[in-house]
C-alpha positions as CSV (number, residue, x, y, z in Angstrom):
1,M,0.0,-0.1,0.0
2,S,1.4,3.4,-0.9
3,D,1.9,6.1,1.7
4,A,-1.0,8.6,2.0
5,I,-0.4,12.0,0.5
6,P,0.0,14.7,3.2
7,V,-2.9,17.2,3.4
8,R,-2.1,20.7,2.4
9,Y,-4.4,23.7,2.8
10,K,-4.5,26.9,0.9
11,V,-4.5,30.3,2.8
12,A,-8.3,30.7,2.8
13,E,-8.8,27.1,4.0
14,A,-6.3,27.3,6.7
15,A,-7.7,30.7,7.8
16,R,-11.2,29.3,8.0
17,L,-10.0,26.2,10.1
18,A,-8.2,28.6,12.4
19,G,-11.1,30.9,12.7
20,V,-9.3,34.1,11.6
21,S,-8.9,36.1,8.3
22,A,-6.4,35.3,5.6
23,S,-4.7,38.7,6.2
24,T,-4.2,37.6,9.9
25,L,-2.4,34.5,8.6
26,R,0.0,36.5,6.5
27,L,0.6,38.8,9.5
28,W,1.4,35.9,11.8
29,E,3.8,34.6,9.1
30,T,5.8,37.9,9.2
31,Q,6.0,37.5,13.0
32,G,7.3,34.0,12.7
33,L,4.5,32.3,14.5
34,V,3.7,29.9,11.7
35,V,5.6,29.7,8.4
36,P,4.1,27.4,5.8
37,E,5.8,25.7,2.9
38,R,5.6,27.0,-0.6
39,S,4.4,25.2,-3.8
40,A,6.6,25.3,-6.9
41,T,4.5,28.3,-8.0
42,G,5.2,30.1,-4.8
43,H,1.7,29.6,-3.1
44,R,1.4,29.0,0.6
45,Q,0.7,25.5,1.7
46,Y,-0.3,24.7,5.2
47,S,0.1,21.3,6.7
48,E,-2.2,19.7,9.3
49,S,0.5,20.5,12.0
50,D,0.5,24.1,10.7
51,V,-3.1,24.3,11.1
52,A,-3.0,22.9,14.6
53,Q,-0.4,25.5,15.5
54,L,-2.5,28.3,14.0
55,K,-5.4,27.2,16.3
56,R,-3.0,27.4,19.3
57,V,-1.9,30.9,18.3
58,S,-5.5,31.9,18.0
59,W,-6.4,30.5,21.4
60,F,-3.4,32.2,23.0
61,R,-4.3,35.6,21.5
62,A,-8.1,35.3,22.1
63,E,-8.2,33.5,25.4
64,R,-5.0,34.8,27.1
65,G,-4.4,38.1,25.4
66,L,-0.8,37.3,24.5
67,N,1.3,39.4,22.1
68,P,3.3,37.8,19.4
69,A,6.5,37.6,21.4
70,A,4.6,36.0,24.3
71,I,2.9,33.5,22.0
72,R,6.2,32.4,20.6
73,E,7.5,31.9,24.1
74,A,4.3,29.9,25.0
75,L,4.7,27.6,21.9
76,E,8.3,27.1,22.7
77,A,7.5,26.2,26.3
78,E,4.9,23.6,24.9
79,A,7.3,22.1,22.4
80,G,10.5,22.2,24.4
81,E,14.0,21.9,23.1
82,P,14.4,18.6,20.9
83,D,17.0,16.1,22.1
84,D,19.9,15.0,19.9
85,A,18.4,11.8,18.7
86,T,15.2,13.7,17.6
87,A,17.2,16.3,15.8
88,A,19.4,13.7,14.0
89,A,16.3,11.8,12.9
90,D,14.9,14.8,11.0
91,T,16.8,14.7,7.8
92,S,14.3,16.8,5.6
93,P,15.9,19.5,3.5
94,A,13.7,22.2,5.1
95,S,15.2,21.4,8.5
96,Q,19.0,21.4,7.6
97,V,19.7,25.0,8.5
98,G,18.3,24.4,12.1
99,R,20.2,21.1,12.4
100,K,23.5,22.6,11.3
101,L,23.0,25.6,13.8
102,R,22.1,23.3,16.6
103,S,25.2,21.0,15.8
104,L,27.5,24.2,15.7
105,R,26.2,25.5,19.0
106,H,26.6,22.2,20.7
107,A,30.2,21.9,19.3
108,A,30.9,25.3,20.8
109,G,29.5,24.2,24.1
110,K,26.9,27.1,24.1
111,T,23.4,27.2,25.5
112,L,20.4,28.6,23.6
113,E,20.4,31.6,26.0
114,Q,24.1,32.3,25.5
115,V,24.0,32.3,21.8
116,A,20.7,34.3,21.7
117,G,22.0,36.8,24.1
118,D,25.3,37.3,22.1
119,I,23.4,37.7,18.8
120,G,20.6,39.9,20.4
121,I,17.5,37.8,19.8
122,A,15.2,35.9,22.2
123,A,16.1,32.3,23.1
124,S,12.7,31.2,21.9
125,V,13.4,32.5,18.5
126,L,16.6,30.7,18.2
127,S,14.9,27.5,19.4
128,T,12.3,27.8,16.8
129,L,15.0,28.3,14.2
130,E,16.9,25.2,15.3
131,R,13.7,23.1,15.3
132,T,12.0,24.5,12.1
133,S,14.7,26.3,10.1
134,Q,12.2,29.3,10.0
135,G,11.3,32.5,11.7
136,V,14.3,34.8,11.5
137,S,15.4,37.7,9.1
138,V,18.2,37.4,6.6
139,A,20.2,39.8,8.8
140,V,19.8,37.5,12.0
141,L,20.7,34.4,9.9
142,H,23.8,36.0,8.6
143,N,24.8,37.1,12.1
144,L,24.4,33.6,13.5
145,A,26.5,32.3,10.5
146,E,29.2,34.8,11.2
147,Y,29.0,34.0,14.9
148,F,29.8,30.3,14.3
149,G,32.5,31.1,11.6
150,T,30.5,29.9,8.5
151,T,28.2,31.4,5.8
152,V,24.5,31.5,5.1
153,S,25.2,29.6,1.8
154,S,27.0,26.8,3.8
155,L,24.1,26.6,6.3
156,S,21.7,26.2,3.4
157,G,23.6,23.3,1.9
158,E,24.9,25.3,-1.2
159,D,28.5,24.1,-0.8
160,E,27.6,20.4,-1.1
161,P,30.0,18.5,-3.4
162,D,27.2,17.4,-5.8
163,I,27.6,20.0,-8.7
164,R,25.4,20.7,-11.6
165,A,27.2,22.5,-14.4
166,L,23.9,23.4,-16.2
167,V,20.9,24.7,-14.4
168,R,17.9,25.1,-16.6
169,S,15.3,27.8,-16.2
170,G,12.7,26.9,-13.5
171,E,14.8,24.0,-12.2
172,W,16.6,26.1,-9.5
173,R,17.1,24.4,-6.2
174,T,15.7,26.5,-3.4
175,W,17.2,27.2,-0.1
176,P,15.4,26.1,3.0
177,R,12.9,28.9,3.7
178,T,14.0,30.6,6.9
179,T,12.7,34.2,6.2
180,P,9.0,34.9,5.5
181,G,8.6,36.5,2.0
182,V,12.1,35.7,0.8
183,T,12.9,32.8,-1.6
184,V,16.5,32.1,-2.6
185,Q,17.2,30.0,-5.6
186,L,20.5,28.7,-6.8
187,L,21.7,29.6,-10.2
188,A,25.0,27.7,-9.8
189,E,25.7,24.8,-7.4
190,G,28.9,23.5,-5.6
191,R,31.9,24.9,-4.1
192,N,32.4,27.9,-6.5
193,Q,34.3,31.3,-6.3
194,M,30.8,33.1,-6.6
195,D,27.5,32.9,-4.9
196,C,25.0,33.1,-7.7
197,H,21.4,33.5,-6.7
198,R,17.9,34.4,-7.7
199,F,16.1,36.3,-5.0
200,V,12.3,36.3,-5.2
201,L,10.9,39.0,-2.7
202,E,7.2,39.2,-1.8
203,P,5.6,42.6,-1.2
204,G,7.0,44.1,1.9
205,A,9.8,41.4,2.3
206,S,13.2,42.9,3.5
207,S,16.4,42.0,5.2
208,E,15.0,43.3,8.5
209,G,18.2,44.9,9.4
210,A,21.6,45.6,8.1
211,Y,24.5,43.1,7.9
212,K,28.1,42.9,6.4
213,H,30.7,40.4,5.5
214,E,33.7,40.0,3.3
215,G,33.7,40.2,-0.4
216,E,31.9,42.2,-3.2
217,E,28.3,42.0,-4.6
218,F,26.5,42.6,-7.7
219,V,22.8,43.0,-7.9
220,Y,20.6,43.3,-11.0
221,V,16.9,43.8,-10.8
222,L,15.0,41.4,-13.2
223,S,11.5,42.7,-12.3
224,G,10.0,44.9,-9.6
225,R,11.6,47.5,-7.4
226,V,14.0,47.3,-4.5
227,E,15.7,49.7,-2.1
228,F,19.2,49.2,-0.9
229,V,20.7,51.1,2.0
230,L,24.4,51.3,2.4
231,D,26.2,52.3,5.6
232,S,22.8,53.6,6.9
233,D,22.8,56.8,4.9
234,Q,23.1,56.0,1.3
235,F,19.9,55.0,-0.4
236,Y,19.5,53.4,-3.8
237,D,16.0,52.8,-5.4
238,L,16.4,50.3,-8.0
239,S,13.8,49.3,-10.8
240,A,13.9,46.6,-13.4
241,G,17.1,46.9,-15.5
242,D,19.0,48.7,-12.8
243,S,22.1,47.2,-11.0
244,L,24.3,48.0,-8.0
245,Y,27.9,46.9,-7.1
246,F,29.2,47.4,-3.7
247,E,31.7,46.0,-1.2
248,S,30.1,43.4,1.2
249,R,32.0,44.8,4.3
250,R,29.7,47.9,4.0
251,H,26.6,47.6,6.1
252,H,23.7,46.8,3.7
253,A,20.1,46.4,4.0
254,W,17.3,46.0,1.5
255,S,13.4,45.9,1.0
256,N,10.9,45.2,-1.7
257,R,9.3,48.5,-2.7
258,H,7.1,47.0,-5.3
259,D,3.4,46.1,-4.7
260,G,4.1,42.8,-6.3
261,E,7.1,40.4,-6.4
262,T,10.6,41.7,-7.0
263,V,13.1,39.4,-8.6
264,L,16.8,39.9,-8.3
265,L,19.9,38.4,-9.8
266,W,22.5,38.5,-6.9
267,I,26.2,37.6,-7.2
268,N,28.6,37.5,-4.2
269,T,32.4,36.9,-4.5
270,P,34.1,35.2,-2.8
271,P,31.2,33.1,-1.4
272,T,30.9,34.7,1.9
273,F,27.2,35.3,2.1
C-alpha cells in the first residue's frame, strides 16, 4: 500500500479552520508564528500541523491576550528543545539549517540563552529556528552564521559537493525557507568562487536589518523594485534593469518597494554570504 499524500491547505482554507482572516495568517507569518511551505509556483501550503499551531496561536491571542512575542515563548514552552536523537532523525531538506546551527552550537558548548544573548535575539526565536529552520530575518541568519564562523550559503547546503554545471530555467534548487517572504534559488551549485542566486521578494519583504561580511556584490533587478541602504545613509532605489555593485563589508540592508514580487539576480564573490 502506498503512503498517504500529506494534506495541504491553501490560505483561505487554513484561515477558516483557524477561525481568523487570511490577512491575519499573513501577519502571523511575518511575526514568525507559523511559516508554511511553498508550492513550486510560490503559493502558501499549510500542513495539518501548521493548522494545529494556527489554532493554538488563535487561542493564546483570544483567550489569554498574549502578544506575538509571548505567543512564541508559550509555543516554545509547549514544544521544548528537541533532544539530539530527535534532531538527528529529522533529515528533511527544510530542517537542515536548524540542524546545522544546533550542531555548531553544541560543538561550541553554548546554550540557547548564551547564543541568543550574544546575537541579540530571544532564546525562543533561536529555538524555533533550530527546530524548524524558520522564523528569522536574513540579517539575523547572517549574524548567526558569522558567529559560528560559517556562511548562510553553507548553512543552506549550497556548498555540497554534488555540482550541476547546467541549471535550466525553472529548475533552480531553493534554499530552506528561513525568512518569510524571501525565496532564494541557486543559479550555480557546488563549491564555487561566486554565490549566484535568484532572490524572489514578496511585497514588503526585507532583510529586516543591516549586515556585512567580506567580499563584493552585484545585484541586477530582473523585475519589480527594491531599495538598498548602504552604511545607513546611502539610499538606492532600483527598478527593473538597474544594477548595484558594492563592497560586502559595508553595512547593507534591502527591502521590496514593489506592490508585487521583486526578482533579483544576486552575485557575491568570494562566497561569503
